[in-house]
N, C-alpha and C positions, 0 to 999 in steps of 0.2 A: 505495499500498500504506500503512498507516494505521501510525505506528511504533512501536505493538505489538507487531504480526503483524512487523514487522521483526526489530525482538529475540529475539521468541519462533523465527524460522526461522533465526537467526544464534545464539542462545543457544549456546553452547560452545567457539565456533569463534574459537580464539585467533588463529591465524596469519592473515596474509595468502592464505596459498594455501588456507586452512580455508574464510576468508569468500565469497572465489571461487568454490569448490564448494557453494556453496552461494546467489549469487546466483541469480535465475532468472525464474521465473515460479509460479506453487504457488497448485491449483483444489480447490475444494470442490465434491463437489455433494451436496444434500440429497434423498432420491428418499423415496416409500413406495409399500410394493406391499402388497398385502391378500392374496395370495395364498400368498406363503412361496413361492414356486417357485422351482429355481435359474437366474439368469441370470446373464450378460455387461455390463458393466457397460465402454464401447470409448470410447474420450477422441483426438479425431480430433484434427491440428492444423496451420499453414502455418507455417514460420519466415521469416524478414525475407530470411535470406543466399539459403536455398534456393526461393525464389518460389512458385509451385504446387504441390507436390511435397507431400505429403501426408502424415504422417508420425502412428502411434498405439499407444495401451498401450491395454490391457487389464485386468480388475480381473472374473475368476470370484468372486461370490457364490452358495454352495452351499445357504443355508440363511435368504433376508435375511431380516429383523423385518421389522415394519410400517412403521417411520419407518428410512430407513438415512443412512450416509455414508460416500461415494465421496471418496478426494484422490489428486487428480497431482498429479507437477512437472514443471517440464522445466529441470534446471539443469543444473551441474558444465560437462561437455566441451561438449554439446550443446548449451548453447545457447551459448557463448563461443562455439563453431566455426558455428553454423549461426542466429545472432539471436534475437532476441523473437517470442514470437508472437504473429500477428499476425491470427487468425484459428483460431476453435476449434467443436469441434462434438461434443456426446455422447449418447452410442446407449443406450438399455437394451435388451437384445436376448432373446429368449428362444425357443431353438429356431431361430436365424438368424432372427428376425422380429422390426423393431424395433415397442417395444409401447411405448416413449416416446424423447422426443431435446428437445434446447436447443440453442442455438446464437449466435455471437456475432451483429453486425449485419454484421460484413465476410467472414462463412460464405456 
């Protein structure tokens, strides 16, 4: 992480407890959708201490623009108890069909 990003995510964290809660991994995905139809962005990931178990987080974009940005984070108790993210994949789904995807090297 670049130093200014670290400062940005830790901005306002006064105590050590607040800093620990914000420690983790942050992901930003930029994507385009010329059709402007509703989609679901699904972020799947594995963590160090849980082996091959897959966790996920979803965001629904009901009225996406042509250019979009979606953010995901793995922080707080989840990050502290399960460890670092070792692999990830992001899917853009429309009516339960994958229309786009990207993944880390280890996925």
